[in-house]
Backbone as CSV, one residue per row, in Angstrom:
resi,resn,N_x,N_y,N_z,CA_x,CA_y,CA_z,C_x,C_y,C_z
1,MET,30.917,101.764,-25.028,30.592,102.209,-23.679,29.094,102.028,-23.441
2,LEU,28.736,101.540,-22.276,27.349,101.349,-21.922,26.707,102.701,-21.552
3,SER,25.427,102.776,-21.804,24.701,103.993,-21.460,24.638,104.186,-19.950
4,TRP,24.768,105.407,-19.467,24.666,105.665,-18.016,23.251,105.429,-17.523
5,LYS,22.295,105.313,-18.450,20.923,105.083,-18.033,20.710,103.655,-17.537
6,LEU,21.727,102.810,-17.679,21.612,101.462,-17.156,21.685,101.478,-15.647
7,ALA,20.546,101.653,-15.006,20.507,101.704,-13.562,20.006,100.391,-12.983
8,VAL,19.114,99.745,-13.706,18.558,98.499,-13.233,18.520,97.511,-14.415
9,VAL,19.098,96.360,-14.184,19.050,95.311,-15.169,18.257,94.168,-14.538
10,LEU,17.346,93.616,-15.269,16.560,92.536,-14.716,17.224,91.206,-15.027
11,SER,17.394,90.439,-13.992,18.005,89.126,-14.131,16.975,88.125,-13.616
12,TRP,16.474,87.297,-14.484,15.416,86.386,-14.106,15.993,85.025,-13.834
13,ARG,15.612,84.435,-12.686,16.010,83.066,-12.345,14.781,82.279,-11.956
14,LEU,14.824,81.035,-12.286,13.723,80.163,-11.887,14.067,79.565,-10.536
15,ASP,13.346,79.989,-9.498,13.532,79.476,-8.135,12.289,78.641,-7.807
16,GLY,12.338,77.366,-8.044,11.151,76.538,-7.824,10.087,76.947,-8.813
17,ALA,8.965,77.393,-8.292,7.844,77.759,-9.151,7.721,79.255,-9.403
18,CYS,8.651,80.045,-8.813,8.500,81.493,-9.001,9.734,82.106,-9.645
19,LEU,9.525,83.181,-10.347,10.622,83.936,-10.948,10.965,85.093,-10.014
20,SER,12.261,85.349,-9.828,12.613,86.486,-8.967,13.440,87.490,-9.778
21,GLN,13.353,88.726,-9.423,14.041,89.796,-10.093,15.213,90.232,-9.226
22,ALA,16.403,90.274,-9.809,17.603,90.662,-9.064,18.115,91.978,-9.634
23,ARG,18.200,92.972,-8.811,18.675,94.291,-9.225,20.203,94.329,-9.245
24,VAL,20.746,95.001,-10.205,22.166,95.230,-10.252,22.508,96.254,-9.188
25,LEU,23.545,95.970,-8.388,23.997,96.938,-7.366,24.979,97.892,-8.021
26,LYS,24.661,99.150,-7.998,25.540,100.151,-8.583,26.367,100.775,-7.440
27,ILE,27.697,100.699,-7.613,28.643,101.276,-6.659,29.501,102.273,-7.423
28,SER,29.652,103.479,-6.872,30.487,104.489,-7.519,31.795,104.629,-6.795
29,LEU,32.873,104.776,-7.581,34.200,105.061,-7.048,34.483,106.555,-7.216
30,CYS,34.800,107.236,-6.117,35.029,108.677,-6.162,36.383,108.999,-5.537
31,GLY,37.031,110.000,-6.105,38.314,110.450,-5.592,39.083,111.167,-6.688
32,ALA,40.193,111.760,-6.284,41.020,112.528,-7.186,41.547,111.669,-8.353
33,GLY,41.986,112.311,-9.398,42.581,111.606,-10.519,43.919,110.977,-10.118
34,GLY,44.153,109.810,-10.670,45.446,109.151,-10.483,45.619,108.401,-9.171
35,VAL,44.509,108.183,-8.424,44.626,107.483,-7.134,44.512,105.960,-7.295
36,GLY,44.096,105.521,-8.479,43.992,104.077,-8.733,42.583,103.525,-8.699
37,LYS,41.561,104.393,-8.921,40.192,103.895,-8.919,39.949,102.868,-10.030
38,THR,40.441,103.149,-11.230,40.277,102.222,-12.330,40.974,100.906,-12.047
39,SER,42.159,100.974,-11.498,42.895,99.734,-11.168,42.150,98.917,-10.118
40,LEU,41.587,99.578,-9.112,40.800,98.867,-8.095,39.605,98.173,-8.749
41,ALA,38.876,98.897,-9.594,37.695,98.326,-10.250,38.081,97.148,-11.132
42,LYS,39.162,97.290,-11.869,39.606,96.198,-12.735,39.980,94.972,-11.924
43,VAL,40.778,95.137,-10.894,41.211,94.019,-10.075,40.007,93.357,-9.383
44,PHE,39.102,94.152,-8.826,37.937,93.587,-8.156,37.062,92.796,-9.139
45,SER,36.956,93.284,-10.380,36.120,92.606,-11.370,36.854,91.494,-12.111
46,GLY,38.029,91.140,-11.642,38.752,89.973,-12.195,39.697,90.262,-13.324
47,GLN,39.958,91.519,-13.633,40.892,91.868,-14.688,42.293,92.078,-14.128
48,GLN,43.234,92.209,-15.008,44.627,92.385,-14.600,44.972,93.852,-14.329
49,PHE,45.891,94.059,-13.398,46.433,95.387,-13.104,47.243,95.836,-14.298
50,ASN,47.072,97.106,-14.685,47.836,97.677,-15.814,48.668,98.829,-15.259
51,PRO,49.999,98.672,-15.194,50.825,99.757,-14.633,50.808,101.027,-15.477
52,ARG,50.311,100.960,-16.699,50.262,102.140,-17.587,48.807,102.624,-17.778
53,GLU,47.986,102.419,-16.778,46.577,102.811,-16.870,46.475,104.309,-17.094
54,ARG,45.587,104.716,-17.985,45.369,106.142,-18.265,44.267,106.682,-17.376
55,LEU,44.268,107.992,-17.204,43.208,108.646,-16.435,41.852,108.416,-17.093
56,THR,40.840,108.210,-16.284,39.482,107.983,-16.789,38.903,109.296,-17.324
57,VAL,38.348,109.214,-18.514,37.669,110.354,-19.123,36.180,110.148,-18.881
58,GLY,35.591,110.948,-18.007,34.176,110.817,-17.705,33.884,109.696,-16.747
59,VAL,33.542,108.518,-17.287,33.200,107.359,-16.465,33.543,106.087,-17.208
60,GLN,33.917,105.074,-16.450,34.066,103.710,-16.971,33.205,102.779,-16.153
61,HIS,32.766,101.691,-16.758,31.904,100.734,-16.057,32.595,99.387,-16.011
62,PHE,32.448,98.713,-14.872,32.981,97.374,-14.676,31.876,96.538,-14.058
63,PHE,31.764,95.314,-14.455,30.730,94.415,-13.914,31.346,93.155,-13.369
64,THR,30.792,92.671,-12.277,31.228,91.400,-11.702,30.040,90.766,-11.005
65,LYS,30.135,89.479,-10.803,29.118,88.767,-10.038,29.725,88.295,-8.750
66,ILE,28.998,88.435,-7.661,29.472,87.933,-6.366,28.311,87.199,-5.686
67,TYR,28.651,86.407,-4.689,27.650,85.713,-3.887,27.642,86.345,-2.501
68,ILE,26.476,86.836,-2.106,26.265,87.410,-0.771,25.077,86.692,-0.162
69,GLY,25.278,86.097,0.984,24.189,85.387,1.648,23.592,84.279,0.801
70,GLY,24.455,83.624,0.007,23.993,82.500,-0.831,23.283,82.923,-2.099
71,VAL,23.235,84.233,-2.376,22.554,84.728,-3.551,23.554,85.397,-4.480
72,GLU,23.487,85.065,-5.760,24.367,85.686,-6.732,23.867,87.097,-7.035
73,ARG,24.749,88.073,-6.977,24.399,89.470,-7.279,25.342,90.009,-8.338
74,THR,24.823,90.831,-9.221,25.662,91.513,-10.205,25.985,92.890,-9.632
75,VAL,27.250,93.252,-9.690,27.696,94.546,-9.204,28.222,95.341,-10.377
76,ALA,27.686,96.541,-10.540,28.150,97.490,-11.546,29.001,98.537,-10.834
77,ILE,30.258,98.613,-11.190,31.142,99.592,-10.549,31.322,100.736,-11.549
78,TRP,30.957,101.921,-11.101,31.105,103.118,-11.911,32.311,103.884,-11.439
79,ASP,33.320,103.898,-12.269,34.593,104.556,-11.992,34.486,105.975,-12.567
80,ILE,34.309,106.926,-11.666,34.073,108.330,-12.101,35.411,109.060,-12.193
81,GLY,35.656,109.665,-13.353,36.904,110.388,-13.573,37.133,111.434,-12.486
82,GLY,38.347,111.471,-11.943,38.620,112.329,-10.796,39.157,113.727,-11.138
83,GLU,39.404,113.956,-12.385,39.905,115.268,-12.807,38.827,116.341,-12.593
84,HIS,39.242,117.543,-12.235,38.290,118.639,-11.943,37.354,118.907,-13.133
85,ARG,37.822,118.734,-14.335,36.984,119.054,-15.503,35.780,118.114,-15.651
86,PHE,35.786,116.966,-14.939,34.673,116.035,-15.013,33.684,116.194,-13.878
87,ARG,33.940,117.114,-12.954,33.077,117.270,-11.770,31.664,117.655,-12.138
88,LEU,31.468,118.435,-13.198,30.108,118.831,-13.579,29.282,117.618,-14.010
89,LEU,29.931,116.592,-14.531,29.235,115.386,-14.971,28.985,114.406,-13.843
90,ALA,29.723,114.535,-12.763,29.666,113.554,-11.675,28.250,113.303,-11.136
91,PRO,27.441,114.340,-10.878,26.099,114.071,-10.360,25.277,113.136,-11.233
92,ALA,25.367,113.292,-12.539,24.647,112.410,-13.460,25.153,110.974,-13.351
93,PHE,26.456,110.820,-13.176,27.046,109.492,-13.062,26.736,108.850,-11.720
94,LEU,26.599,109.658,-10.669,26.340,109.141,-9.331,24.926,108.666,-9.130
95,ARG,23.968,109.252,-9.815,22.545,108.918,-9.591,22.325,107.417,-9.687
96,GLY,21.572,106.909,-8.716,21.243,105.490,-8.693,22.255,104.623,-7.953
97,SER,23.306,105.242,-7.453,24.328,104.456,-6.717,23.758,104.042,-5.367
98,ALA,24.012,102.776,-5.037,23.570,102.231,-3.748,24.629,102.436,-2.682
99,GLY,25.849,102.735,-3.122,26.961,102.928,-2.196,28.151,103.560,-2.897
100,VAL,29.096,104.043,-2.084,30.253,104.761,-2.637,31.544,104.268,-1.985
101,VAL,32.570,104.147,-2.822,33.913,103.862,-2.355,34.724,105.131,-2.608
102,TYR,35.147,105.796,-1.511,36.007,106.983,-1.638,37.444,106.476,-1.652
103,VAL,38.237,106.931,-2.636,39.585,106.416,-2.789,40.581,107.596,-2.781
104,PHE,41.676,107.398,-2.056,42.798,108.336,-2.108,44.100,107.544,-2.188
105,ASP,45.162,108.220,-2.522,46.510,107.618,-2.649,47.263,107.935,-1.380
106,ILE,47.697,106.911,-0.636,48.370,107.156,0.641,49.688,107.874,0.481
107,THR,50.212,107.997,-0.738,51.481,108.689,-0.972,51.291,110.136,-1.408
108,ARG,50.029,110.564,-1.571,49.749,111.925,-2.019,48.705,112.573,-1.112
109,GLU,49.148,113.391,-0.166,48.245,113.990,0.801,47.123,114.820,0.150
110,GLU,47.415,115.463,-0.944,46.405,116.288,-1.597,45.195,115.490,-2.029
111,THR,45.407,114.212,-2.323,44.247,113.374,-2.718,43.384,113.054,-1.505
112,PHE,43.956,112.993,-0.345,43.188,112.803,0.891,42.402,114.083,1.221
113,LEU,43.051,115.220,1.061,42.414,116.508,1.376,41.240,116.810,0.426
114,GLU,41.259,116.208,-0.751,40.186,116.436,-1.721,38.926,115.630,-1.410
115,LEU,39.001,114.719,-0.463,37.849,113.854,-0.154,36.628,114.635,0.298
116,ASP,36.802,115.740,0.999,35.637,116.532,1.438,34.809,117.041,0.264
117,LYS,35.481,117.411,-0.813,34.744,117.886,-1.997,33.917,116.750,-2.572
118,TRP,34.512,115.582,-2.656,33.780,114.415,-3.184,32.605,114.050,-2.273
119,ARG,32.828,114.072,-0.972,31.748,113.751,-0.046,30.606,114.721,-0.175
120,GLY,30.903,116.009,-0.292,29.864,117.011,-0.471,29.059,116.750,-1.728
121,LEU,29.730,116.452,-2.801,29.076,116.186,-4.084,28.172,114.957,-3.980
122,VAL,28.681,113.908,-3.354,27.888,112.675,-3.185,26.688,112.958,-2.300
123,GLU,26.862,113.634,-1.184,25.753,113.891,-0.255,24.686,114.767,-0.909
124,ARG,25.087,115.756,-1.712,24.087,116.600,-2.390,23.322,115.799,-3.450
125,THR,23.983,114.807,-4.060,23.363,114.040,-5.116,22.567,112.849,-4.609
126,LEU,23.130,112.124,-3.635,22.535,110.850,-3.198,21.957,110.874,-1.801
127,GLY,22.306,111.889,-1.008,21.937,111.874,0.391,22.877,110.942,1.147
128,ASN,22.335,110.255,2.144,23.138,109.389,2.992,23.121,107.959,2.444
129,VAL,24.202,107.549,1.785,24.336,106.174,1.299,25.520,105.537,1.994
130,PRO,25.540,104.201,2.094,26.689,103.533,2.691,27.962,103.861,1.920
131,ALA,29.062,104.023,2.661,30.338,104.351,2.043,31.501,103.748,2.804
132,VAL,32.580,103.510,2.104,33.834,103.071,2.705,34.954,104.004,2.201
133,LEU,36.017,104.043,2.983,37.185,104.838,2.605,38.325,103.896,2.306
134,VAL,38.994,104.124,1.173,40.085,103.252,0.739,41.354,104.069,0.509
135,GLY,42.430,103.663,1.171,43.748,104.209,0.911,44.474,103.243,-0.014
136,ASN,44.643,103.627,-1.273,45.296,102.766,-2.255,46.804,102.975,-2.254
137,LYS,47.493,102.053,-2.882,48.950,102.045,-3.061,49.678,101.700,-1.757
138,ALA,49.093,100.763,-1.006,49.706,100.260,0.216,51.038,99.601,-0.035
139,ASP,51.335,99.281,-1.269,52.635,98.697,-1.630,53.757,99.736,-1.581
140,LEU,53.409,101.011,-1.406,54.398,102.082,-1.366,54.522,102.685,0.031
141,GLN,54.601,101.832,1.048,54.633,102.272,2.457,55.757,103.280,2.726
142,GLU,56.887,103.087,2.078,58.033,103.979,2.322,57.790,105.408,1.841
143,LEU,56.786,105.599,0.987,56.439,106.929,0.462,55.192,107.504,1.119
144,ARG,54.668,106.853,2.131,53.394,107.233,2.781,53.428,108.691,3.244
145,MET,52.294,109.400,2.940,52.111,110.773,3.406,50.854,110.916,4.253
146,VAL,49.947,109.935,4.173,48.724,109.947,4.974,48.759,108.735,5.877
147,TYR,48.749,108.983,7.173,48.870,107.901,8.139,47.544,107.221,8.410
148,ARG,47.610,105.931,8.681,46.437,105.094,8.896,45.478,105.683,9.942
149,ASP,46.017,106.130,11.081,45.148,106.634,12.150,44.379,107.874,11.713
150,VAL,44.976,108.707,10.878,44.286,109.896,10.364,43.113,109.501,9.458
151,ALA,43.381,108.528,8.579,42.323,108.066,7.651,41.223,107.332,8.412
152,GLU,41.587,106.520,9.410,40.596,105.822,10.223,39.677,106.809,10.947
153,ASP,40.299,107.875,11.469,39.534,108.906,12.187,38.566,109.601,11.223
154,TYR,39.044,109.906,10.007,38.209,110.554,8.985,37.002,109.690,8.678
155,ALA,37.242,108.411,8.437,36.136,107.509,8.122,35.130,107.431,9.259
156,ARG,35.614,107.377,10.485,34.751,107.279,11.658,33.919,108.574,11.820
157,ARG,34.578,109.730,11.693,33.893,111.020,11.849,32.803,111.247,10.821
158,HIS,32.969,110.629,9.658,32.005,110.860,8.569,31.062,109.676,8.375
159,GLY,30.978,108.804,9.367,29.999,107.723,9.354,30.210,106.665,8.290
160,MET,31.446,106.492,7.860,31.721,105.446,6.862,31.806,104.087,7.538
161,LEU,31.651,103.052,6.774,31.646,101.692,7.286,33.031,101.228,7.736
162,GLY,34.066,101.916,7.253,35.410,101.552,7.668,36.433,102.119,6.735
163,TYR,37.702,101.969,7.143,38.836,102.405,6.346,39.650,101.160,6.004
164,PHE,40.083,101.068,4.745,40.802,99.913,4.251,42.025,100.361,3.448
165,GLU,43.185,99.783,3.740,44.373,100.053,2.929,44.564,98.869,2.011
166,VAL,44.735,99.189,0.737,44.792,98.179,-0.299,45.919,98.490,-1.271
167,SER,46.236,97.491,-2.089,47.150,97.711,-3.201,46.578,97.005,-4.425
168,ALA,46.116,97.780,-5.391,45.601,97.182,-6.622,46.771,96.502,-7.350
169,LYS,47.936,97.089,-7.302,49.112,96.514,-7.971,49.432,95.112,-7.457
170,ASP,49.425,94.954,-6.135,49.718,93.660,-5.517,48.479,92.812,-5.267
171,ARG,47.302,93.334,-5.644,46.026,92.662,-5.406,45.790,92.406,-3.912
172,PHE,46.341,93.288,-3.077,46.276,93.136,-1.635,44.993,93.736,-1.074
173,ASP,44.140,92.904,-0.480,42.911,93.334,0.209,41.925,94.129,-0.619
174,VAL,42.016,94.045,-1.940,41.121,94.846,-2.816,39.655,94.476,-2.600
175,ASP,39.373,93.194,-2.336,37.989,92.770,-2.198,37.327,93.264,-0.916
176,LYS,38.096,93.436,0.144,37.541,93.733,1.468,36.595,94.932,1.498
177,PRO,36.989,96.110,1.032,36.057,97.263,1.125,34.790,97.038,0.297
178,PHE,34.910,96.381,-0.840,33.741,96.142,-1.669,32.777,95.190,-0.994
179,ILE,33.297,94.124,-0.402,32.453,93.141,0.272,31.726,93.768,1.455
180,VAL,32.440,94.541,2.279,31.811,95.208,3.415,30.677,96.143,2.938
181,LEU,30.952,96.890,1.901,29.967,97.826,1.373,28.771,97.091,0.782
182,ILE,29.006,96.062,0.011,27.922,95.300,-0.611,27.068,94.602,0.459
183,GLN,27.702,94.082,1.487,26.931,93.432,2.551,25.981,94.441,3.222
184,ARG,26.446,95.665,3.450,25.580,96.686,4.052,24.439,97.059,3.109
185,ILE,24.731,97.208,1.831,23.691,97.550,0.853,22.619,96.470,0.837
186,VAL,23.050,95.214,0.781,22.092,94.114,0.724,21.288,94.041,2.012
187,SER,21.915,94.267,3.148,21.165,94.231,4.430,20.149,95.354,4.483
188,ARG,20.453,96.517,3.919,19.484,97.616,3.877,18.318,97.305,2.964
189,GLU,18.604,96.602,1.856,17.524,96.209,0.936,16.533,95.267,1.620
190,ARG,17.070,94.381,2.421,16.216,93.384,3.100,15.418,94.036,4.235
191,GLY,15.935,95.118,4.780,15.239,95.802,5.868,15.432,95.070,7.194
192,PRO,14.837,95.619,8.254,14.972,94.985,9.571,14.332,93.601,9.580
193,ALA,15.009,92.683,10.267,14.503,91.304,10.312,13.378,91.171,11.286
């Protein structure tokens, strides 16, 4: 397991005559246990879906490289364990995050209702950072307990960049929320044009 102190990794590239430093973008996944945060992180980082995935103990890290605006960026995804017993550790794991993906299971209403606790924790730790809301397990429409319009309204009321329904199992739209979030983070880094 990598140390949580890994907040910035220097990546040196030769661009003509100058060297540039590229910061790793840290994104945290927050939400109740069993909603599929680990599966989303695995699928987004190019790994296979595991139907027997175990609950995350503490935190797991996933890394991937993406191209945004013609520039390669390394993304570190911090999958924070959603069980109540790990909440005391969450602030330490959240520090340094440039953005947050809030995840709930569309078939379990209690995971949606728990989002306020996660938002409060994130806001106390990070302040106002870009965030997206993800309803996972879209492959289980017939078991849906949280309706799209309710989740869209929640995301809008809390200033999130958007609401996305995905299925890590089917690899359906998993990239979309991450790309939208990363684009906002990168645009904030660049500042006003």
